[in-house]
N, C-alpha and C positions, 0 to 999 in steps of 0.2 A: 637434588642429586645426592646419592648415597656416597659415603666415603670410599667404598670399594670400587666405585665407578671413576674415581679420580686417578690421575696418573701418579707415578711414584714421586715426581717432582712436586706435584700439587700437595701430596700427602706430607712430604718433607717440609714444604713451606708452611703448611697448616700446623705441623708438629712444632716448628720453631715458634710460631705465634702463640700457640697454646702453652708451651713451656715458659715463654716470657710472661704471659698472663698469670701463670701459676706462681712464678717468682715474684711478680708485682703484688699479687694477692698475699703472699707470705710476708712481704715487707710491710704491707698495710696492716695486716693482723698484728705483726710484731710492734709496730708503732702505736696502734690503738691500745694494745695490751699494756703499754708502759706509760699511759697517760694517768693523771691524778685520779680521775673517775672514769675508768674504762666502760664503754657502752657494751655490755655483755650480749645484748640482743644483736647488735650490729656485728660484733665479733663472731657470734654464732652463725649469722647469715653468710659472712665472708668465709668462714671455715667450710660451710656446706658447698659454697661455690668453688672453693679451692679443691675440695674432694671431687666435685664433678669434673673439674679440669684435669685432675689426676686420672680419673677414669677415662677421659677422652684421650689423654696422652697414652695410656696403656692400650686402648683400642686402636689408635693409629699405629703404634709400635708393632702391635700384632699383625696389622695389615701389611706393614713393611718387612716383617720378618717371616720368611717362608718356614712352613712346618718341616721339621726334620724328623723323619721316621727312622728309628734305629732298629 
């Protein structure tokens, strides 16, 4: 099922989940970055996943926000 087929409530629920995942990913990256020997490959993978979550947040927000034509 595509996101555009979901109800507004479903989209808002998904948005909340993705925002929490994004925040959790940010906390994990921060914690790993401050270890004695940070695993830069793992941090890089987490950063790419975090960016994908940000893209999904933007896509869902676009679906929830009607286009305003001036």
